[in-house]
C-alpha positions as CSV (number, residue, x, y, z in Angstrom):
1,X,-51.1,-16.3,13.0
2,X,-49.4,-14.9,9.7
3,X,-45.6,-15.5,9.5
4,X,-44.9,-12.5,8.7
5,X,-41.1,-11.4,8.0
6,X,-40.5,-7.9,9.7
7,X,-37.3,-5.8,8.3
8,X,-34.6,-4.4,10.6
9,X,-34.1,-1.3,8.0
10,X,-35.3,-0.4,4.5
11,X,-34.0,-2.3,2.0
12,X,-31.7,0.5,1.0
13,X,-30.3,1.5,4.0
14,X,-29.8,-2.2,5.2
15,X,-27.6,-2.8,1.7
16,X,-25.8,0.1,2.4
17,X,-25.1,-0.8,6.1
18,X,-24.0,-4.4,4.9
19,X,-21.9,-3.4,2.4
20,X,-19.9,-1.3,5.2
21,X,-20.2,-4.1,7.9
22,X,-19.1,-7.0,5.6
23,X,-15.3,-5.8,4.9
24,X,-14.9,-5.3,8.7
25,X,-16.0,-9.0,8.9
26,X,-13.2,-10.0,6.7
27,X,-10.7,-8.1,7.8
28,X,-11.5,-9.3,11.8
29,X,-11.5,-12.6,10.7
30,X,-8.1,-12.4,8.8
31,X,-6.7,-10.5,12.0
32,X,-7.5,-13.3,14.4
33,X,-5.7,-15.7,12.3
34,X,-3.0,-13.9,11.7
35,X,-3.1,-13.5,15.4
36,X,-2.6,-17.2,15.8
37,X,0.0,-17.5,13.1
38,X,1.8,-15.0,15.3
39,X,1.0,-16.6,18.5
40,X,2.1,-20.0,17.4
41,X,5.6,-18.8,15.8
42,X,6.6,-16.0,18.2
43,X,10.2,-16.3,19.9
44,X,12.5,-14.5,21.9
45,X,12.6,-12.5,25.2
46,X,8.8,-11.6,26.4
47,X,7.7,-14.7,24.8
48,X,5.2,-15.4,27.0
49,X,3.6,-12.3,28.1
50,X,2.9,-11.3,24.1
51,X,1.9,-15.0,23.9
52,X,-0.7,-14.7,26.1
53,X,-1.7,-11.2,24.9
54,X,-2.1,-12.4,21.4
55,X,-4.7,-14.8,22.7
56,X,-6.6,-12.0,24.2
57,X,-6.9,-10.2,20.9
58,X,-8.0,-12.7,19.2
59,X,-10.9,-13.5,21.6
60,X,-12.0,-10.3,21.4
61,X,-11.5,-10.0,17.3
62,X,-13.5,-13.4,17.2
63,X,-16.1,-12.1,19.2
64,X,-16.4,-8.6,17.3
65,X,-16.1,-11.1,14.2
66,X,-19.2,-12.9,15.7
67,X,-21.3,-9.7,16.8
68,X,-20.7,-8.3,13.1
69,X,-21.6,-11.3,11.2
70,X,-25.2,-11.6,13.1
71,X,-25.6,-8.0,12.6
72,X,-25.5,-8.9,8.7
73,X,-27.7,-11.4,9.1
74,X,-30.3,-9.5,11.1
75,X,-30.2,-7.1,8.4
76,X,-31.7,-9.8,6.2
77,X,-28.2,-10.4,4.3
78,X,-26.0,-13.6,4.5
79,X,-22.6,-13.2,6.4
80,X,-19.4,-14.5,4.4
81,X,-16.8,-15.9,6.5
82,X,-15.7,-18.1,4.1
83,X,-11.9,-19.0,3.8
84,X,-11.6,-18.0,0.2
85,X,-13.2,-14.6,0.7
86,X,-11.3,-13.7,3.5
87,X,-8.3,-14.4,1.5
88,X,-9.6,-12.6,-1.4
89,X,-11.0,-9.8,0.4
90,X,-9.2,-8.8,3.5
91,X,-7.6,-5.3,3.0
92,X,-5.0,-6.7,5.8
93,X,-1.5,-7.3,4.6
94,X,0.0,-10.9,5.1
95,X,1.7,-11.7,8.3
96,X,5.0,-13.0,7.2
97,X,5.9,-16.8,7.5
98,X,8.4,-18.4,9.7
99,X,9.4,-17.6,13.2
100,X,9.1,-14.1,14.2
101,X,10.7,-12.3,17.2
102,X,8.7,-10.4,20.0
103,X,9.8,-7.0,18.4
104,X,9.1,-8.1,14.5
105,X,5.7,-9.4,15.9
106,X,4.7,-6.1,18.1
107,X,5.2,-4.2,14.9
108,X,3.6,-6.4,12.5
109,X,0.9,-7.5,14.5
110,X,0.5,-3.8,15.8
111,X,0.3,-2.4,11.9
112,X,-2.3,-5.2,10.9
113,X,-4.8,-4.5,14.1
114,X,-4.2,-0.3,13.4
115,X,-5.3,-1.2,9.6
116,X,-8.1,-3.1,10.7
117,X,-9.0,-0.4,13.2
118,X,-8.7,1.9,10.1
119,X,-11.5,-0.1,8.3
120,X,-13.9,-0.1,11.0
121,X,-13.9,3.6,11.7
122,X,-14.5,3.9,8.1
123,X,-17.4,1.8,8.4
124,X,-18.7,3.7,11.6
125,X,-19.2,6.7,9.4
126,X,-20.7,4.9,6.8
127,X,-23.3,3.4,9.0
128,X,-23.9,6.5,11.3
129,X,-26.7,8.2,8.9
130,X,-28.4,4.9,8.4
131,X,-28.1,2.4,11.4
132,X,-27.3,3.6,14.8
133,X,-27.7,0.2,16.3
134,X,-24.7,-0.8,13.3
135,X,-22.9,2.4,14.3
136,X,-22.6,1.6,17.9
137,X,-21.5,-2.0,17.7
138,X,-18.5,-0.9,15.4
139,X,-17.8,1.7,17.8
140,X,-17.7,-0.7,20.5
141,X,-15.4,-3.0,18.1
142,X,-13.3,0.1,17.8
143,X,-13.1,0.8,21.0
144,X,-12.0,-2.7,22.2
145,X,-9.4,-2.9,19.1
146,X,-8.1,0.5,20.1
147,X,-6.9,-0.6,23.6
148,X,-5.3,-3.7,22.3
149,X,-3.1,-1.4,19.9
150,X,-2.2,1.0,22.8
151,X,-1.5,-2.1,24.9
152,X,0.6,-3.3,21.7
153,X,2.2,-0.1,21.1
154,X,3.4,0.4,24.6
155,X,5.8,-2.3,24.5
156,X,7.4,-1.4,21.4
157,X,10.9,-0.2,21.7
């Protein structure tokens, strides 16, 4: 039996889809790392509940980044999750250094989460015409992240 490489999409479509997916991967990896930064350096009233909630968001974000990376590879391209690439290419603002209050963490992390969602939504539009499977994946990612954003925003003063 011949070893035949089968393409998921035609080359010109897969290149456009990968170009839309890769920035989301950078943002989600960065969002998870910034979530840990926030999680470790959180202080103040309601510490425990936000500390635990950040872990839930980080888990969702890591699962989403894994799904997106695997979709990129399924489309025949390498997924780039190297720390230097993430630092250079993430569209998210850096998280403030040092200890952060619950209130500042809620605001800062919600801003970064919203920026990541915005990027995912742009990629939903970009992939829809070329690959409904990638579009569906991104819609699911957006739905999970938007739920987390709603929960964070519900706690802001």
